[in-house]
C-alpha positions in Angstrom: -20.5 0.4 9.1 -23.5 -1.3 11.5 -25.0 -1.9 7.9 -22.1 -5.1 6.9 -22.9 -6.8 10.7 -26.5 -7.3 10.7 -27.4 -10.2 9.6 -29.6 -10.9 6.8 -32.9 -12.7 7.6 -34.0 -14.8 4.4 -37.6 -15.9 3.9 -39.3 -17.7 1.6 -40.7 -14.8 0.0 -38.8 -11.8 -1.3 -40.5 -9.1 0.3 -38.1 -6.9 -1.4 -39.3 -7.6 -4.6 -43.3 -7.8 -3.9 -45.6 -4.6 -4.5 -48.1 -2.6 -2.4 -50.3 -3.8 -4.8 -50.2 -7.2 -4.7 -50.0 -7.5 -1.5 -53.4 -5.1 -1.0 -55.0 -7.5 -3.7 -54.3 -10.6 -1.6 -56.0 -9.5 1.5 -58.9 -8.5 -0.6 -59.6 -11.9 -2.0 -58.5 -13.4 1.3 -61.3 -11.1 3.0 -63.8 -11.9 -0.1 -63.5 -15.6 0.8 -63.8 -15.6 4.2 -66.6 -13.4 4.0 -68.5 -15.1 1.3 -68.2 -18.6 3.2 -69.5 -16.7 6.3 -72.3 -15.7 4.3 -72.8 -19.6 3.1 -72.8 -20.3 6.5 -75.4 -17.9 7.7 -77.8 -18.2 5.2 -77.6 -22.2 6.0 -78.1 -21.7 9.6 -81.5 -19.6 8.5 -82.4 -22.2 6.6 -82.2 -24.7 8.8 -84.1 -22.6 11.6 -86.6 -22.4 8.8 -86.6 -26.1 7.8 -86.2 -27.7 10.2 -87.2 -26.0 13.7 -87.8 -29.1 16.1 -84.0 -30.1 15.0 -82.7 -26.3 16.1 -85.5 -26.2 19.8 -84.2 -29.7 20.8 -80.4 -28.2 20.5 -81.2 -25.4 22.8 -83.3 -27.0 24.9 -80.9 -29.8 25.3 -77.1 -27.7 25.0 -76.3 -30.7 22.3 -75.3 -28.9 19.5 -74.0 -32.3 17.1 -77.9 -32.9 15.4 -78.1 -28.9 14.8 -74.3 -29.3 12.7 -75.0 -32.6 11.7 -78.4 -30.9 9.8 -76.6 -27.9 8.7 -74.0 -30.0 7.0 -76.4 -31.8 5.3 -77.8 -29.2 4.0 -74.9 -27.3 2.4 -74.1 -30.6 1.3 -77.3 -31.0 -0.5 -76.6 -27.2 -1.8 -73.3 -28.4 -3.3 -74.6 -31.4 -4.9 -77.5 -29.6 -6.1 -75.3 -26.6 -7.7 -72.6 -29.3 -9.4 -75.3 -31.3 -11.0 -76.7 -28.0 -12.0 -73.4 -27.1 -13.7 
């Protein structure tokens, strides 16, 4: 009797028809994308430590990370440009 008094919440996605396997696949894909981005960022940081240690040392010494971020973005851009040229 009380079930007809409860208000139904309408979501943009009908969660009643979503299968658990689909949610599991989505969560694994999201985790994989975040992990891949983290690995790329970590590899670019290590590459920057090895190829441009003066910038890293200055950033650590002065506490200003903007040159480090700028060089890191430049390294990522160069790698992406090289990859796109290869393809």
